[in-house]
C-alpha positions in Angstrom: -51.7 28.0 -42.0 -49.8 30.5 -39.6 -51.9 29.0 -36.6 -51.0 25.4 -37.7 -47.3 26.4 -37.7 -47.6 27.9 -34.3 -49.4 24.8 -32.8 -46.7 22.5 -34.5 -43.9 24.8 -32.9 -45.5 24.5 -29.5 -45.9 20.8 -29.9 -42.2 20.3 -30.6 -41.2 22.7 -27.7 -43.3 20.5 -25.3 -41.8 17.2 -26.5 -38.3 18.5 -25.9 -39.1 19.8 -22.6 -40.5 16.3 -21.5 -37.8 14.5 -23.1 -35.0 16.7 -21.4 -36.7 16.4 -18.0 -36.8 12.7 -18.4 -33.2 12.2 -19.3 -32.2 14.5 -16.3 -34.5 12.4 -14.0 -32.7 9.2 -15.4 -29.1 10.4 -15.3 -28.8 11.1 -11.4 -30.9 8.0 -10.6 -28.2 5.9 -12.4 -25.4 7.4 -10.8 -26.9 7.1 -7.4 -27.5 3.3 -7.8 -23.8 2.9 -8.9 -22.3 4.9 -6.1 -24.3 2.8 -3.6 -23.0 -0.6 -4.7 -21.5 -2.2 -1.7 -17.8 -3.2 -2.2 -17.0 -6.7 -2.8 -15.6 -8.5 0.2 -12.4 -10.6 -0.2 -12.3 -13.9 1.5 -9.6 -14.6 4.3 -7.5 -16.7 2.1 -7.3 -13.8 -0.5 -6.6 -11.2 2.1 -3.5 -13.6 3.5 -2.3 -13.8 0.1 -2.4 -9.9 -0.1 -0.7 -9.1 3.2 1.9 -11.9 3.1 4.6 -9.9 1.6 4.4 -7.5 4.9 2.9 -9.4 7.6 6.3 -10.3 9.4 7.3 -6.4 9.5 7.4 -4.6 12.8 4.1 -3.4 13.7 4.7 0.3 13.2 6.1 -0.6 9.8 2.8 -2.6 8.8 0.7 0.5 10.0 2.7 2.8 7.7 2.3 0.4 4.9 -1.4 -0.3 5.2 -2.0 3.3 5.2 0.4 4.2 2.6 -1.2 1.7 0.4 -4.3 3.8 0.2 -2.2 6.5 -1.8 -0.7 4.6 -4.5 0.1 7.5 -6.7 2.0 9.2 -3.9 3.8 6.3 -3.5 4.9 6.2 -7.2 5.9 10.0 -6.9 7.7 9.3 -3.7 9.9 6.6 -4.9 10.7 8.7 -8.1 11.6 11.4 -6.1 13.9 9.3 -3.6 15.5 8.1 -6.9 16.3 11.7 -7.9 17.4 12.8 -4.5 19.5 9.7 -3.6 22.4 12.0 -2.3 20.3 13.2 0.6 21.0 11.3 3.7 19.9 11.7 7.4 18.7 15.1 8.8 19.2 16.6 5.2 16.8 13.8 3.8 14.4 14.2 6.6 14.0 18.2 6.0 13.6 17.6 2.5 10.9 14.9 2.9 9.0 16.9 5.3 8.4 19.7 2.4 6.5 17.6 0.3 3.0 17.0 -0.1 2.5 13.6 0.8 0.3 11.8 3.2 2.4 11.3 6.5 2.4 7.6 5.9 4.1 7.9 2.5 6.6 10.3 4.1 7.2 7.7 6.8 8.1 5.2 4.1 11.1 7.0 2.8 12.7 5.9 5.9 12.9 2.3 4.2 13.8 3.1 0.7 13.6 -1.0 -0.2 9.8 -1.0 1.1 9.0 2.2 -0.7 10.5 0.7 -4.1 8.4 -2.6 -3.6 5.4 -0.8 -3.2 6.1 1.3 -6.6 7.2 -1.7 -8.4 4.4 -3.9 -7.6 1.9 -1.2 -7.9 -1.0 -3.6 -8.7 -0.6 -5.3 -5.3 -0.1 -1.8 -3.4 -3.6 -0.5 -4.8 -5.4 -3.8 -4.1 -4.1 -3.6 -0.4 -5.2 -0.2 -0.1 -8.4 -1.1 -1.4 -8.7 -4.2 1.0 -7.8 -1.9 3.9 -10.3 0.8 3.0 -13.1 -1.6 2.8 -12.3 -4.5 5.1 -10.0 -3.2 7.7 -10.6 -5.5 10.6 -10.3 -8.4 8.2 -6.9 -7.1 7.0 -5.8 -6.9 10.5 -6.8 -10.3 11.1 -5.2 -11.7 8.0 -1.7 -10.2 9.1 -2.1 -11.9 12.5 -3.1 -15.1 10.6 0.1 -15.1 9.0 2.4 -14.5 11.9 0.9 -17.3 13.5 1.6 -19.6 10.5 5.1 -18.4 10.5 5.4 -18.9 14.0 4.3 -22.7 13.8 6.5 -23.1 11.0 9.5 -21.8 13.4 10.6 -18.9 11.3 9.1 -16.0 13.6 11.2 -15.7 16.7 12.8 -13.1 18.8 16.4 -12.4 18.0 19.2 -9.6 18.0 17.2 -7.5 15.4 13.5 -7.8 16.7 11.4 -8.7 19.7 8.6 -11.0 18.9 6.0 -11.4 21.8 2.7 -12.8 22.1 -0.6 -11.6 23.7 -3.2 -14.5 23.6 -3.6 -15.1 20.1 -1.8 -11.5 19.3 1.6 -11.7 17.8 3.6 -8.4 18.3 6.8 -7.6 16.5 9.0 -4.6 17.6 12.6 -3.7 17.0 15.0 -5.1 19.6 16.8 -1.5 19.6 13.9 1.2 19.4 16.0 3.4 17.6 17.2 0.9 15.1 14.6 -1.0 12.7 15.5 -3.9 10.6 13.3 -4.8 7.8 12.9 -8.5 7.6 13.8 -9.9 4.0 11.9 -13.4 3.3 9.9 -15.1 0.3 6.2 -14.4 1.0 5.2 -17.5 -0.7 7.4 -20.1 1.4 8.1 -18.6 4.7 4.7 -19.7 6.2 5.2 -23.2 6.1 2.7 -24.4 3.4 3.6 -22.6 -0.1 1.1 -19.9 -0.8 0.1 -19.0 -4.2 2.1 -15.7 -5.4 0.1 -12.7 -6.0 -0.3 -12.1 -9.5 2.4 -10.0 -11.4 4.2 -9.6 -7.8 8.1 -9.0 -8.4 10.8 -9.5 -5.7 12.5 -6.3 -5.0 16.3 -6.6 -3.7 16.4 -5.4 0.2 13.0 -7.1 1.2 13.3 -10.6 -0.7 15.3 -13.6 0.3 15.0 -16.7 -1.6 14.4 -19.7 0.7 12.0 -20.6 3.5 13.7 -18.5 6.5 13.8 -14.9 7.5 17.2 -12.8 7.0 17.8 -9.4 8.3 20.3 -6.9 6.5 21.4 -3.4 7.4 19.5 -1.7 10.4 17.8 2.0 9.7 18.3 4.4 12.1 15.2 6.3 12.8 16.6 9.0 15.1 16.9 11.6 12.1 13.1 11.4 11.3 12.3 11.1 15.1 11.5 15.1 15.3 8.9 15.3 12.8 5.2 14.2 13.0 5.4 11.2 10.6 8.4 9.7 12.2 8.8 6.0 13.4 7.4 6.5 16.8 4.2 8.0 15.8 2.8 4.8 14.1 1.6 1.5 15.6 -1.1 -1.2 15.2 -4.1 -1.8 17.7 -4.5 -5.3 16.9 -7.4 -5.8 19.5 -9.2 -2.4 17.8 -8.3 -3.7 14.4 -6.9 -0.2 13.4 -3.7 1.3 12.5 -2.7 4.1 15.3 -1.3 7.4 14.1 -0.4 9.8 16.8 -2.2 8.1 19.3 -5.4 7.9 17.3 -7.1 6.1 14.7 -5.5 6.6 11.3 -8.2 7.6 8.8 -7.0 7.7 5.1 -8.6 10.6 3.0 -7.2 9.5 -0.2 -9.0 10.1 -3.6 -7.0 7.7 -5.6 -8.6 4.6 -4.2 -12.1 5.8 -4.7 -11.5 7.3 -8.2 -9.3 4.3 -9.4 -12.0 3.2 -12.3 -11.7 6.7 -13.4 -7.9 6.9 -13.3 -6.4 7.0 -17.0 -3.8 4.2 -17.1 -2.2 6.1 -20.1 -0.6 8.3 -17.3 2.1 5.4 -16.5 4.1 4.0 -19.2 6.5 1.3 -17.9 8.2 3.2 -15.2 8.0 6.7 -16.8 5.4 8.8 -14.9 3.6 11.4 -16.5 3.4 14.0 -13.6 1.5 16.5 -15.8 -1.6 14.4 -15.7 -1.3 11.6 -13.0 -1.2 13.5 -9.9 -3.0 16.9 -10.8 -6.6 16.5 -9.1 -5.7 13.2 -7.2 -5.5 14.9 -3.9 -1.5 15.3 -3.6 -1.1 18.1 -0.8 -4.6 19.3 -0.9 -8.0 18.4 0.8 -8.8 14.6 0.7 -12.3 13.8 0.9 -12.8 10.4 2.8 -13.6 7.0 1.4 -17.2 6.3 0.3 -17.2 2.6 0.0 -15.7 2.1 -3.5 -16.4 -1.1 -5.2 -13.4 -3.2 -5.4 -13.0 -5.9 -8.1 -12.9 -9.7 -6.6 -9.4 -11.0 -7.3 -8.8 -14.6 -8.4 -5.3 -16.4 -8.8 -4.2 -15.2 -12.2 -5.8 -12.1 -12.3 -5.1 -8.5 -10.9 -7.2 -5.8 -9.3 -6.9 -2.5 -7.8 -6.5 1.1 -9.1 -3.4 0.1 -11.2 -4.2 -3.5 -12.6 -1.8 -4.7 -15.3 0.9 -1.6 -14.5 3.9 -3.2 -13.0 6.5 -0.5 -13.1 9.9 -1.9 -13.4 8.3 -5.0 -15.3 11.2 -7.2 -15.1 12.7 -9.1 -12.2 15.7 -7.6 -11.0 19.0 -9.6 -10.4 18.7 -11.1 -7.1 22.5 -11.9 -6.3 23.4 -11.8 -2.6 25.4 -8.7 -1.5 27.4 -10.1 1.4 26.1 -12.1 4.5 23.1 -11.3 6.7 22.2 -12.4 10.0 19.4 -14.8 10.4 16.6 -15.5 12.8 14.8 -18.9 13.2 17.9 -20.9 12.2 17.8 -19.7 8.6 21.1 -20.2 6.5 22.2 -18.7 3.2 22.9 -15.3 1.7 20.5 -12.4 1.8 19.9 -8.9 0.7 21.1 -5.9 3.0 17.7 -4.3 4.1 17.4 -1.5 1.5 19.7 0.7 -0.2 20.9 3.8 1.7 20.1 2.5 5.1 22.6 3.1 7.9 23.0 2.0 11.4 23.1 5.0 14.0 
């Protein structure tokens, strides 16, 4: 009887060991297969819809936005920080921004509060743009050029007192007319390109970057001199359209964001209609620490009427703000009408 019990115990132990070994071998295999899934590729039309709100910005600003869009959590934190430090201006602002643990691209956008606010308020769009740029860099830069060509053919993209528009073959380059003063174009991204474009789902217009109608407006110029002495300042950024890449400090910009990679693991409960839970949202998301590179994240395929990206369904601010005109703006391309000043706090130096 004692021998039978020992045999039974031995058989149970062997079965347990075998079951455990099978479970362990199954687990890593399943994870490996999931990680090796190739990212979904967006069509040219989808990418054009995605870049429409920024395609007509100066090249260096486009570079900053594409890079910063891969850090959506830092965009939220930076915009909240700017709101809490609205009294800081000029050199004082630059010094405090430089102390923050954000990516250089996010720091650079603090020079343009309305652009930063737009990326925060339209966080689903921002994260989708970051996804696309991480996985389809060449296609995204091609989409920007395609939209510029459309705006130019529609007669809305021309040189003026605020910016210089030049053409090199099929490439359109947009630069500030004065290298030390940057104007952020204000326009309706769904009308300015000639034929109407389907608006990105959930995208809300933000004062300072939106102008009702089909033309392009310009508000107050942003002097970039105060930020020039910092490694993340305006003159450190650019777009190599032929190389299909963002340039930072004369080299190809490489994002090391964790947020886009881990977007499916991000807890949406960390956001509550504009109130950010800093205790959970950012810890462990790569802020200020070592950031591993992209590993080919699998991007949801977005269609009209749906949302994609790390923060799908979360539109900070939620409501369309009042879009009343605040004074008159100067216009390029024969536009007429009122427009917003180019972002709060901008100063002409």
